[in-house]
C-alpha positions in Angstrom: -15.9 -16.1 -34.7 -13.2 -15.3 -37.2 -9.5 -15.7 -36.6 -9.0 -12.0 -36.5 -11.7 -11.4 -33.9 -10.3 -14.1 -31.6 -6.8 -12.7 -31.8 -8.2 -9.2 -31.2 -10.0 -10.5 -28.1 -6.9 -12.2 -26.7 -4.8 -9.1 -27.3 -7.4 -6.8 -25.7 -7.7 -9.0 -22.6 -3.9 -9.2 -22.3 -3.5 -5.4 -22.5 -6.4 -4.9 -20.0 -4.7 -7.3 -17.6 -1.4 -5.4 -17.9 -3.0 -2.1 -17.4 -5.0 -3.3 -14.4 -1.9 -4.6 -12.7 0.1 -1.4 -13.2 -2.5 1.3 -12.6 -2.6 2.9 -9.2 -5.3 5.3 -8.1 -3.7 8.0 -5.9 -5.8 9.1 -3.0 -8.6 6.5 -3.6 -10.0 4.9 -0.5 -10.7 1.2 -1.1 -14.2 0.3 -0.4 -14.6 -2.7 1.9 -16.1 -5.6 0.1 -15.4 -9.0 -1.5 -12.6 -7.6 -3.8 -10.9 -5.8 -0.9 -11.1 -8.9 1.3 -9.7 -11.0 -1.6 -6.8 -8.6 -2.1 -6.1 -8.7 1.7 -6.0 -12.5 1.6 -3.7 -12.5 -1.4 -1.4 -10.1 0.3 -1.3 -12.3 3.4 -0.7 -15.4 1.3 2.2 -13.7 -0.5 3.8 -12.7 2.8 3.4 -16.2 4.1 5.3 -17.8 1.2 8.0 -15.2 1.3 6.9 -13.0 -1.7 6.0 -9.9 0.3 7.6 -7.7 -2.4 5.0 -8.9 -5.0 1.9 -6.7 -5.2 -1.4 -8.6 -4.8 -2.7 -7.3 -8.1 0.1 -9.3 -9.9 -1.6 -12.6 -9.0 -4.9 -12.0 -10.9 -2.8 -10.4 -13.7 -0.7 -13.6 -13.9 -3.8 -15.7 -13.8 -5.3 -13.9 -16.7 -2.1 -14.0 -18.7 -1.7 -17.7 -18.1 -5.3 -18.4 -19.2 -4.9 -16.4 -22.4 -1.6 -18.1 -23.3 -3.1 -21.6 -22.7 -6.3 -20.7 -24.7 -4.3 -19.2 -27.6 -1.9 -22.3 -27.7 -4.8 -24.8 -27.7 -6.7 -22.8 -30.3 -3.6 -22.7 -32.5 -3.3 -26.5 -32.2 -6.9 -27.6 -32.6 -8.7 -24.5 -34.1 -11.6 -25.3 -31.7 -12.6 -22.2 -29.8 -14.9 -23.7 -27.1 -12.4 -26.2 -25.7 -9.5 -23.7 -25.9 -11.4 -21.0 -23.9 -12.6 -23.6 -21.4 -9.2 -25.0 -20.6 -7.7 -21.5 -20.6 -10.3 -20.4 -18.1 -9.5 -23.4 -15.9 -5.8 -22.8 -16.1 -6.3 -19.2 -15.1 -7.1 -20.2 -11.5 -4.0 -22.3 -11.1 -1.7 -19.5 -9.8 -4.3 -18.6 -7.1 -4.7 -22.3 -6.1 -1.0 -22.9 -6.0 -0.4 -19.8 -3.9 -3.2 -20.6 -1.4 -1.9 -24.2 -1.1 1.6 -23.0 -0.3 0.2 -20.5 2.2 -1.9 -23.2 3.8 1.1 -25.4 4.3 3.0 -22.4 5.7 0.1 -21.8 8.2 0.1 -25.4 9.2 3.9 -25.3 9.8 3.5 -22.1 11.8 0.8 -23.6 13.9 3.3 -26.3 15.0 6.0 -23.8 16.1 3.9 -21.1 17.9 3.6 -23.0 21.2 7.4 -23.3 21.3 7.8 -19.6 20.6 5.3 -18.8 23.4 7.3 -21.0 25.8 10.5 -19.1 24.8 8.9 -15.8 25.5 7.6 -17.0 28.9 11.0 -18.4 29.9 12.7 -15.2 28.9 10.3 -13.1 31.0 10.7 -15.4 34.0 14.4 -15.0 33.6 14.0 -11.2 34.1 14.2 -10.0 30.5 11.9 -7.2 29.3 9.2 -7.7 26.7 11.3 -6.3 23.8 14.3 -8.3 24.9 12.2 -11.5 25.1 11.0 -10.9 21.5 14.5 -10.1 20.3 15.9 -13.3 21.7 13.5 -15.3 19.5 15.6 -14.2 16.5 18.5 -16.3 17.9 16.8 -19.0 20.0 13.3 -19.3 18.6 12.0 -21.7 16.0 13.6 -21.4 12.6 10.4 -20.5 10.8 10.0 -17.4 13.0 13.6 -16.1 13.2 13.5 -13.9 10.1 10.5 -12.0 11.2 11.9 -11.5 14.7 15.3 -10.6 13.3 13.6 -7.7 11.5 11.8 -6.8 14.7 15.1 -6.6 16.5 16.6 -4.3 13.9 13.5 -2.1 14.0 13.6 -1.8 17.8 17.3 -1.1 17.8 16.8 1.7 15.2 13.7 3.3 16.6 13.0 2.1 20.1 9.3 2.4 19.4 7.9 -0.8 20.7 4.3 -0.3 19.5 5.3 0.6 15.9 7.7 -2.4 15.8 4.9 -4.7 16.9 2.7 -3.3 14.1 5.3 -4.1 11.5 5.9 -7.5 13.1 2.2 -8.4 12.6 2.5 -7.4 9.0 5.6 -9.7 8.5 3.9 -12.6 10.3 0.5 -12.3 8.6 -0.8 -14.9 11.0 -3.9 -14.8 13.3 -2.0 -16.5 16.2 0.8 -14.0 15.8 -1.8 -11.2 15.9 -3.2 -12.5 19.2 0.2 -12.9 20.8 1.4 -9.4 19.7 -1.8 -7.7 21.0 -1.5 -9.5 24.3 2.0 -8.3 24.7 1.1 -4.8 23.7 -1.7 -4.6 26.3 0.6 -6.0 28.9 3.3 -3.4 28.0 0.7 -0.6 28.1 -1.2 -1.4 31.3 1.2 -3.5 33.2 0.2 -6.5 35.3 1.6 -9.7 36.7 -0.6 -12.2 34.8 1.5 -12.4 31.6 3.2 -15.6 32.6 -0.1 -17.3 33.3 -1.6 -15.9 30.1 1.3 -17.3 28.0 1.2 -20.7 29.7 -2.6 -20.9 29.0 -2.1 -19.8 25.4 0.7 -22.3 24.8 -1.5 -25.2 26.1 -4.4 -24.1 24.0 -2.3 -23.8 20.8 -0.8 -27.3 21.4 -4.3 -28.8 21.9 -5.7 -27.0 18.8 -2.8 -28.1 16.7 -3.1 -31.8 17.8 -6.9 -31.8 17.2 -6.6 -30.2 13.7 -3.8 -32.6 12.7 -6.0 -35.6 13.6 -9.0 -34.3 11.7 -7.0 -33.3 8.7 -5.3 -36.8 8.6 -8.7 -38.4 8.6 -10.1 -36.1 5.9 -7.1 -36.2 3.6 -8.0 -39.3 1.7 -11.6 -38.4 1.1 -10.8 -34.8 0.1 -8.0 -35.8 -2.3 -10.2 -38.4 -3.9 -13.0 -35.9 -4.3 -10.6 -33.4 -5.9 -9.3 -36.0 -8.3 -12.8 -37.0 -9.4 -13.6 -33.3 -9.9 -10.5 -32.5 -12.0 -10.4 -35.8 -14.0 -13.0 -34.8 -16.7 -11.3 -31.5 -17.4 -7.9 -33.2 -17.7 -9.5 -35.5 -20.3 -10.9 -32.5 -22.1 -7.5 -30.8 -22.1 -5.9 -33.9 -23.6 -8.6 -34.2 -26.2 -8.1 -30.5 -27.1 -4.6 -31.4 -28.4 -6.1 -33.5 -31.1 -8.0 -31.3 -33.7 -10.4 -34.1 -34.8 -11.5 -34.7 -31.1 -11.6 -31.0 -30.2 -13.9 -30.2 -33.1 -16.6 -32.3 -31.6 -17.0 -29.7 -28.8 -16.7 -26.7 -31.0 -20.5 -26.4 -31.6 -23.6 -25.2 -29.8 -24.2 -28.6 -28.3 -20.6 -28.8 -27.2 -20.7 -25.4 -25.6 -23.9 -26.4 -23.6 -22.2 -29.6 -22.5 -19.1 -27.7 -21.3 -21.1 -25.0 -19.5 -23.3 -27.5 -17.8 -20.3 -29.6 -16.7 -18.6 -26.5 -15.4 -21.6 -25.4 -13.4 -22.0 -28.9 -11.9 -18.3 -29.1 -11.1 -18.3 -25.7 -9.4 -21.4 -26.6 -7.3 -19.8 -30.0 -6.4 -16.5 -28.3 -5.4 -18.3 -25.7 -3.2 -20.3 -28.4 -1.5 -17.1 -30.5 -0.9 -15.4 -27.4 0.6 -18.4 -26.8 2.9 -18.5 -30.4 4.1 -14.7 -30.7 4.6 -13.9 -27.2 5.8 -12.6 -26.9 9.4 -13.0 -23.6 11.3 -10.1 -21.3 10.4 -8.6 -18.5 12.4 -9.3 -15.1 10.8 -7.1 -12.1 11.1 -9.3 -9.7 13.1 -6.5 -7.9 14.9 -4.6 -6.5 11.9 
């Protein structure tokens, strides 16, 4: 491949990524599928890390841009196309991995504070406060991690007085499956009435504490094994990236045999990573009450 063709490919992919991130199809109904679920997950992850103003399409655009920049930089240093494209492709997944890691840490932190929040709601209701007032007081007395979302809920409720609509917006701000269940339980109680809310909240609080304790024990036992497996998976590609900075070493992979070696290694690494995730994965709560 000539230098001009490679530069044209890089420029074309970059322009395509920019166009894809900015284009909006008015009136189009998104079809449910893997892409739609992926975008929903990216949106939830962005909300969890406090980047709710960033559109989900910006994440794949950033990934593509990073991959192209890294590939172009390595190609300029080594003039070896195969290693440059390989490392660029691997670097393109870093933004998604970093975002999901931050969102996972946020979810873990939220799992620890939800029982306390449920206890606050239960105490407020037992003290005679209404459901909206019990939620509003979480913006002042609740866990620090939840106060911003419930402060926005308090402002919404003061402005509109529409409890159901405020609960819907609260679920969007929380982007948390536990929060969804709590919100829907409060909504049903508000709509149909009943005297079992206190018992329901106490049971839910006990269940959340037990689930958090069990998950913490399992994750602590798995952490060393999972981290070692990830290091073993990433180590060969780090070596390839370091070799790509030396033109004489990178040229050894810029051939048909080198391409076959890299492709086979990538397939084996991907299969090993998926198997590792299947073995180490714990059941996760899914947002089914959006």
